[in-house]
C-alpha positions as CSV (number, residue, x, y, z in Angstrom):
1,M,17.5,-38.8,-21.9
2,V,21.1,-37.9,-23.4
3,Y,21.5,-34.9,-26.0
4,K,24.5,-34.9,-28.1
5,F,25.7,-32.0,-30.3
6,E,28.5,-32.1,-32.7
7,E,31.3,-29.4,-33.7
8,V,30.4,-27.0,-30.8
9,L,33.0,-23.8,-31.3
10,N,33.9,-21.6,-28.4
11,D,34.5,-18.5,-30.5
12,L,38.2,-18.1,-30.3
13,M,38.1,-17.3,-26.3
14,D,38.7,-19.9,-23.6
15,Y,35.6,-20.2,-22.1
16,F,32.3,-21.7,-22.5
17,I,29.2,-20.5,-20.5
18,L,26.3,-23.1,-19.5
19,G,23.0,-21.4,-18.4
20,D,19.7,-20.0,-18.8
21,P,20.1,-16.6,-20.6
22,D,16.9,-15.3,-19.9
23,Y,17.6,-15.7,-16.2
24,L,21.1,-14.1,-16.5
25,L,19.3,-11.2,-18.2
26,H,17.1,-10.8,-15.3
27,Y,20.0,-11.2,-12.9
28,K,21.7,-8.5,-14.6
29,N,18.6,-6.2,-14.6
30,A,17.6,-7.1,-10.9
31,H,21.1,-6.2,-9.7
32,G,21.5,-3.0,-11.8
33,L,24.7,-4.4,-13.5
34,P,26.0,-2.6,-16.8
35,D,25.2,-4.2,-20.0
36,D,29.1,-5.1,-20.2
37,L,28.9,-8.3,-18.3
38,L,32.4,-9.4,-19.1
39,L,33.9,-6.3,-17.7
40,E,31.8,-6.5,-14.8
41,F,32.2,-10.2,-14.0
42,T,35.9,-10.4,-14.5
43,T,36.7,-7.6,-12.5
44,Q,34.2,-7.6,-9.5
45,E,33.1,-10.0,-7.3
46,R,29.6,-10.3,-8.8
47,G,30.8,-12.7,-11.4
48,D,31.9,-15.3,-8.6
49,L,28.4,-14.5,-6.8
50,A,26.4,-15.1,-10.2
51,V,27.9,-18.6,-10.5
52,S,27.7,-19.6,-6.7
53,E,24.0,-18.5,-7.0
54,G,23.5,-20.7,-9.8
55,V,23.0,-17.9,-12.8
56,M,25.6,-19.4,-14.8
57,L,28.2,-22.0,-14.9
58,P,31.5,-20.9,-16.5
59,L,34.0,-23.4,-17.9
60,S,37.6,-21.8,-18.2
61,K,40.8,-22.9,-20.1
62,V,38.7,-24.4,-22.7
63,E,40.8,-24.9,-26.0
64,N,39.7,-23.6,-29.3
65,L,38.7,-26.7,-30.9
66,P,35.3,-28.0,-32.1
67,Y,33.8,-30.1,-29.3
68,T,31.2,-32.9,-29.0
69,V,28.8,-31.9,-26.3
70,Y,26.5,-34.3,-24.2
71,F,23.8,-33.1,-22.0
72,N,23.1,-36.3,-19.9
73,L,19.9,-36.1,-18.1
74,S,19.9,-40.3,-17.5
75,E,20.9,-42.3,-14.6
76,G,23.1,-44.3,-16.8
77,Q,26.6,-44.3,-17.2
78,P,28.0,-41.2,-18.6
79,E,29.6,-41.1,-22.0
80,L,33.1,-40.2,-20.7
81,L,33.0,-43.0,-18.3
82,K,32.3,-45.7,-21.0
83,E,35.0,-48.0,-22.3
84,G,37.4,-46.6,-24.9
85,N,36.7,-43.0,-23.8
86,E,38.9,-40.9,-21.9
87,L,37.9,-38.7,-19.0
88,Q,40.7,-36.1,-18.2
89,V,38.6,-33.3,-16.1
90,R,35.7,-33.8,-13.8
91,Q,34.2,-31.0,-11.6
92,A,31.1,-31.8,-9.4
93,G,29.2,-29.2,-7.2
94,H,27.9,-27.1,-9.5
95,C,24.3,-25.6,-9.1
96,L,22.0,-23.9,-11.9
97,R,19.0,-22.2,-12.1
98,V,16.2,-22.6,-15.0
99,E,13.7,-19.9,-15.4
100,S,12.6,-19.9,-18.9
101,G,12.6,-23.5,-19.6
102,A,16.0,-23.9,-21.3
103,V,19.7,-23.8,-21.0
104,Y,22.2,-23.1,-23.6
105,L,26.1,-23.5,-24.1
106,Y,27.4,-20.2,-25.1
107,T,30.4,-18.1,-25.4
108,M,32.0,-15.0,-23.5
109,P,31.9,-12.7,-26.4
110,Y,28.0,-12.6,-26.0
111,L,28.7,-11.0,-22.3
112,R,30.2,-7.6,-23.8
113,S,26.7,-6.3,-24.6
114,Y,24.3,-8.3,-22.5
115,T,20.6,-7.0,-23.7
116,D,17.5,-8.4,-24.9
117,A,18.9,-8.5,-28.5
118,T,21.9,-10.3,-27.1
119,V,19.8,-13.2,-25.8
120,A,17.8,-13.4,-28.9
121,R,21.0,-13.9,-30.8
122,I,22.1,-16.9,-28.5
123,K,18.7,-18.3,-28.7
124,Q,18.8,-18.3,-32.5
125,H,22.7,-19.0,-33.3
126,R,23.7,-21.3,-30.4
127,S,22.8,-24.8,-31.2
128,A,23.8,-26.4,-27.8
129,K,20.6,-25.9,-26.0
130,I,17.9,-28.2,-24.3
131,S,14.7,-27.8,-22.8
132,L,14.3,-28.3,-19.2
133,P,11.6,-27.7,-16.6
134,N,12.1,-24.6,-14.6
135,G,13.9,-25.0,-11.4
136,W,17.2,-26.1,-9.8
137,Y,19.7,-28.4,-10.9
138,A,23.0,-30.0,-9.6
139,V,25.5,-30.0,-12.6
140,E,28.7,-32.3,-12.7
141,V,31.0,-31.3,-15.7
142,L,33.1,-34.1,-17.3
143,G,35.6,-33.6,-20.2
144,G,37.9,-35.5,-22.3
145,L,37.9,-37.7,-25.3
146,T,35.2,-39.8,-26.8
147,K,35.1,-42.1,-29.6
148,Q,33.2,-40.6,-32.6
149,T,32.4,-42.1,-35.8
150,T,32.8,-39.9,-39.0
151,E,31.3,-40.8,-42.4
152,L,32.9,-39.3,-45.6
153,I,32.5,-40.0,-49.2
154,N,35.9,-40.9,-51.0
155,V,36.7,-39.8,-54.4
156,N,35.3,-43.2,-55.8
157,G,32.1,-42.2,-54.5
158,D,32.1,-45.0,-51.7
159,R,30.8,-44.3,-48.2
160,V,33.7,-44.7,-45.6
161,S,33.6,-44.5,-42.0
162,F,36.3,-44.2,-39.5
163,E,36.4,-43.8,-35.6
164,E,38.3,-41.3,-33.8
165,L,38.9,-39.6,-30.2
166,E,37.4,-36.2,-30.2
167,P,37.2,-33.5,-27.5
168,T,34.3,-33.6,-25.4
169,F,32.3,-32.1,-22.7
170,E,29.4,-34.1,-20.9
171,F,26.8,-32.1,-18.6
172,L,25.6,-34.3,-15.9
173,I,22.2,-32.6,-15.1
174,I,19.9,-33.6,-12.1
175,P,17.0,-31.7,-10.9
176,S,17.0,-30.7,-7.0
177,K,13.8,-29.6,-5.1
178,D,15.8,-26.8,-3.3
179,R,19.0,-24.8,-4.5
180,P,22.0,-27.3,-4.3
181,E,25.2,-26.2,-2.3
182,Y,27.7,-24.8,-4.6
183,T,31.0,-26.6,-3.8
184,A,32.7,-26.5,-7.1
185,D,36.2,-24.9,-7.6
186,L,35.5,-21.6,-9.6
187,N,39.1,-21.5,-11.1
188,Y,39.1,-25.3,-12.1
189,P,40.7,-25.5,-15.6
190,Y,38.6,-27.5,-18.2
191,Q,41.5,-27.8,-20.7
192,I,41.2,-31.0,-22.8
193,N,44.3,-32.5,-24.3
194,S,43.9,-33.9,-27.6
């Protein structure tokens, strides 16, 4: 199964975060972390540890653009590897834990005051989300440009369609019986040149 989301924005910060927001809240509370996870994770080692333990998957150096996002649970060819698309970044070796049956792609500002109310806002406002069974997942991130078709109605009232390459992220999500080993480069830049 492949899920597609269009016009996903990164809230003017150069990061996306993939993860189960409820699990991050549980992790914060279990480790006695402050509500300001943005400051905590960017100034302490706890952020790196949370990533390597599968609590969240951050994507850094993400340009402020509207993105097409794919969550790919299939064993078929990834969208970004299909003919006519342009793969620019690829990073395997991520692990991710799901404890509340869903993962969301959300943004850094939510980490500034990470509370129950914040998790509720993520669930209400972030459209790039999928349901997944609880458990461990290995994740590979692909980024680049994919062919997308846009339909418009011109001044004459005629429907016109055109195809263009648009910035895209694709998450290949593979269930794992046990926690996958984290081997990704934490500082990998996910910048896509359009």
